[in-house]
C-alpha positions in Angstrom: -41.0 27.9 -67.1 -44.1 29.2 -65.4 -43.4 32.2 -63.0 -43.9 31.7 -59.3 -46.2 34.0 -57.3 -44.3 36.4 -54.9 -47.4 37.3 -52.8 -50.7 35.8 -51.9 -53.7 37.6 -50.5 -57.1 39.0 -51.4 -58.5 41.4 -53.9 -61.3 43.3 -52.2 -64.0 45.4 -53.9 -66.6 46.5 -51.4 -67.9 43.3 -49.9 -66.5 41.1 -52.6 -63.2 39.4 -51.6 -61.3 37.2 -54.1 -58.2 35.1 -53.2 -55.4 36.2 -55.6 -51.8 35.5 -56.4 -49.3 38.2 -57.4 -46.7 37.6 -60.1 -43.9 40.1 -61.2 -44.8 41.4 -64.7 -41.2 42.4 -65.6 -37.9 40.5 -65.7 -34.9 42.3 -64.3 -32.6 39.3 -64.5 -32.2 39.9 -68.2 -29.8 42.8 -67.5 -26.1 42.1 -67.5 -24.5 42.2 -64.1 -20.9 42.7 -63.0 -18.9 41.8 -60.0 -16.3 44.0 -58.4 -12.8 42.6 -58.8 -9.3 43.6 -57.5 -7.8 44.9 -60.8 -4.3 43.6 -59.8 -5.2 39.9 -59.3 -8.8 39.8 -60.7 -10.1 38.3 -57.4 -13.7 39.1 -56.4 -14.0 41.7 -53.7 -15.7 40.7 -50.4 -17.8 43.3 -48.7 -17.6 42.9 -45.0 -19.8 44.5 -42.3 -17.5 46.3 -40.0 -18.3 48.0 -36.7 -16.0 51.0 -36.2 -16.8 51.1 -32.4 -15.9 47.5 -31.7 -13.3 47.4 -34.4 -14.3 44.0 -35.7 -16.3 42.3 -38.4 -20.0 41.7 -37.5 -21.9 38.6 -38.4 -25.4 38.7 -39.9 -26.8 37.2 -36.7 -25.6 40.3 -34.8 -27.3 42.9 -37.1 -30.4 44.9 -36.1 -32.6 47.5 -37.8 -32.1 51.0 -36.4 -34.0 54.2 -37.1 -32.0 57.5 -36.7 -34.3 59.9 -34.9 -31.5 62.4 -34.1 -28.0 62.8 -35.6 -26.1 59.7 -34.3 -29.0 58.4 -32.2 -30.9 55.3 -33.1 -33.9 53.4 -31.9 -33.7 49.6 -32.6 -36.8 48.2 -34.3 -37.1 44.4 -34.1 -38.9 42.0 -36.4 -41.5 41.5 -33.7 -42.1 45.3 -33.7 -42.6 45.2 -37.5 -45.0 42.3 -37.1 -47.2 44.4 -34.9 -48.1 46.7 -37.8 -51.4 45.1 -38.9 -53.0 47.3 -41.4 -55.6 45.7 -43.6 -53.4 46.1 -46.7 -51.0 43.5 -45.3 -53.1 40.8 -46.8 -55.7 42.6 -48.9 -55.6 44.7 -52.1 -58.4 47.0 -51.1 -59.8 49.0 -54.1 -61.3 52.1 -52.6 -62.4 53.8 -55.9 -62.6 53.4 -59.7 -61.7 55.8 -62.4 -61.2 55.8 -66.2 -58.1 53.7 -67.0 -56.7 56.6 -69.1 -56.8 59.1 -66.2 -53.6 57.8 -64.5 -50.5 59.8 -65.6 -47.7 57.4 -66.5 -45.3 59.4 -64.3 -47.0 57.9 -61.3 -46.4 54.3 -62.3 -43.6 52.4 -60.6 -43.8 48.6 -61.2 -46.2 46.2 -62.7 -47.5 42.9 -61.4 -50.0 40.3 -62.7 -52.9 39.1 -60.6 -54.4 35.7 -61.0 -57.1 33.8 -59.0 -55.8 31.6 -56.2 -57.6 28.4 -56.7 -60.6 27.1 -58.7 -63.2 28.6 -56.3 -61.8 32.1 -56.9 -61.8 31.9 -60.7 -65.5 32.7 -61.4 -65.6 35.8 -59.2 -62.2 36.9 -60.6 -63.5 36.6 -64.2 -66.7 38.6 -63.3 -64.8 41.4 -61.7 -62.3 41.6 -64.5 -65.1 41.9 -67.1 -66.9 44.5 -64.9 -63.7 46.6 -64.7 -63.4 47.0 -68.5 -62.1 50.5 -69.3 -61.7 51.2 -65.6 -58.8 51.2 -63.1 -59.3 50.4 -59.4 -57.3 52.5 -56.9 -56.3 51.2 -53.5 -53.5 50.1 -51.2 -51.5 47.0 -50.5 -48.5 46.1 -48.3 -45.7 44.5 -50.2 -42.1 43.8 -49.2 -42.0 45.8 -46.1 -44.0 48.9 -47.1 -47.5 50.0 -48.1 -48.0 50.9 -51.8 -50.7 52.9 -53.6 -51.8 50.7 -56.5 -53.9 50.8 -59.6 -55.5 47.6 -60.9 -56.6 47.3 -64.6 -57.9 44.4 -66.7 -55.6 42.9 -69.3 -56.6 39.9 -71.5 -57.6 37.1 -69.1 -56.0 38.7 -66.0 -55.5 41.8 -64.1 -52.5 44.1 -63.9 -51.6 45.8 -60.7 -49.3 48.9 -60.9 -47.7 50.2 -57.8 -47.9 54.0 -57.9 -45.8 56.8 -56.5 -47.6 59.1 -54.0 -48.2 62.6 -55.2 -45.7 63.9 -52.7 -43.0 61.8 -54.4 -43.5 63.5 -57.8 -41.5 66.6 -58.5 -43.3 69.3 -60.3 -42.1 70.1 -63.8 -42.4 73.8 -62.8 -39.3 73.3 -60.6 -37.1 73.0 -63.8 -35.6 76.5 -64.1 -34.5 75.9 -67.7 -38.1 75.7 -68.9 -38.6 79.3 -67.9 -36.5 80.4 -70.9 -38.9 79.0 -73.5 -40.5 81.5 -75.8 -44.1 82.3 -75.1 -45.1 81.8 -78.7 -43.7 79.7 -81.6 -43.5 80.7 -85.2 -46.5 79.3 -87.2 -44.3 78.3 -90.2 -41.9 76.3 -87.9 -44.8 74.6 -86.1 -46.4 73.6 -89.4 -43.1 72.0 -90.6 -42.6 70.3 -87.2 -46.0 68.7 -87.4 -45.3 67.4 -90.9 -42.0 65.9 -89.7 -43.8 64.2 -86.8 -46.7 62.9 -88.9 -44.2 61.4 -91.4 -42.9 59.1 -88.5 -46.4 58.1 -87.3 -47.1 54.3 -87.3 -48.7 51.6 -85.2 -46.7 51.0 -82.1 -45.2 47.6 -81.4 -42.7 47.7 -78.6 -41.3 44.3 -79.7 -39.6 46.2 -82.5 -37.3 47.9 -80.0 -34.3 46.0 -78.7 -31.8 46.8 -76.0 -28.9 47.6 -78.4 -26.7 48.7 -75.6 -26.9 45.4 -73.8 -26.4 43.5 -77.1 -23.3 45.6 -77.9 -21.9 45.0 -74.4 -22.5 41.3 -74.7 -20.6 41.3 -78.0 -17.6 43.0 -76.3 -17.7 40.5 -73.5 -17.7 37.6 -76.0 -14.9 39.1 -77.9 -12.7 39.5 -74.8 -13.4 35.9 -73.8 -12.2 34.9 -77.2 -9.1 37.0 -76.9 -10.0 39.4 -79.6 -9.0 43.1 -79.5 -11.9 45.5 -79.4 -12.0 48.5 -81.7 -14.5 51.1 -80.7 -16.5 52.8 -83.5 -16.2 56.6 -83.9 -19.1 58.4 -82.4 -20.1 61.6 -84.3 -21.7 64.3 -82.2 -25.1 65.5 -83.7 -24.8 68.9 -85.4 -26.2 71.9 -83.5 -29.4 73.3 -85.0 -28.6 76.8 -86.1 -31.5 77.2 -88.6 -34.6 75.4 -87.4 -36.5 75.8 -90.6 -33.6 74.4 -92.6 -33.3 71.4 -90.3 -37.0 70.7 -90.5 -37.0 70.9 -94.4 -34.0 68.5 -94.5 -35.8 66.1 -92.2 -38.8 66.0 -94.5 -36.5 65.5 -97.5 -34.7 62.7 -95.7 -37.9 60.9 -95.0 -39.1 61.3 -98.6 -35.8 59.9 -99.9 -36.0 56.9 -97.6 -39.5 56.0 -98.7 -38.4 56.0 -102.4 -35.5 53.6 -101.8 -36.3 50.0 -102.9 -36.4 47.5 -100.0 -33.4 45.2 -99.8 -33.5 41.6 -98.8 -31.9 41.0 -95.4 -29.4 38.1 -96.0 -28.0 36.6 -92.9 -24.3 36.0 -93.0 -22.6 33.1 -91.2 -20.5 34.2 -88.3 -17.2 32.5 -88.0 -16.1 31.3 -84.5 -13.5 33.5 -82.9 -10.2 32.1 -82.0 -8.2 33.3 -79.0 -4.9 33.5 -80.9 -5.9 34.8 -84.2 -5.2 38.5 -83.3 -8.2 39.5 -85.3 -9.8 42.9 -84.4 -13.5 43.1 -83.8 -15.4 46.4 -84.1 -17.6 47.2 -81.2 -21.2 47.9 -82.1 
């Protein structure tokens, strides 16, 4: 099913304005969600809006947005007031500068969105600007979902990717981490040499499709087992050993990698999974 655009507006570069659609690039619905229940009767809990001053429940139609300018004092801001904010970024992704696409520190990246041309007339200009931006990232602003974002726009395949960015004031400096002050000023050359050998032994071409959400898969197995009436047996979790001798740990790491490479590859034979029965009393081990 083709995704639906969540925003329509314009991509602006100097005097070039291109109608675009914005699509979410990530899928948060894939996560498992839970409802709060009353443990005694397993009834879903209702969260009611309660006014302690009037001592009654408040309907959605009676709600208003309030900004606390002093402790316990609020000014009410209506939807009409919000509509009066008319910055250019409300309808325009205005790219104010370009930089190398590698110059953006990943710590600033918040969310990702895909940009596509809005209509046949915009396709040609969109394609030209995408090609012209090769190796570059455009930096600008856009107003989305009730706030203005700093954004970076980069070409990807046939389209453009827009990343919302944190402002610099939102990023905590790593220098604020007190524990980092205890690090030694210099490291031992022999330890560093072995560390580099261990790291290089794990180097390979990155394919993020190789990584799965094992926690979610394990949780789903537990849910399926409980639905089937099976008892869950949790596996024993062994704490990783503390590193007392770094050189010894590095040498053992290298030996472990060498041993794994010498082992012959085994065929992965899929085993049929029998359907669980609610009354069989069979225990399932949680993975």
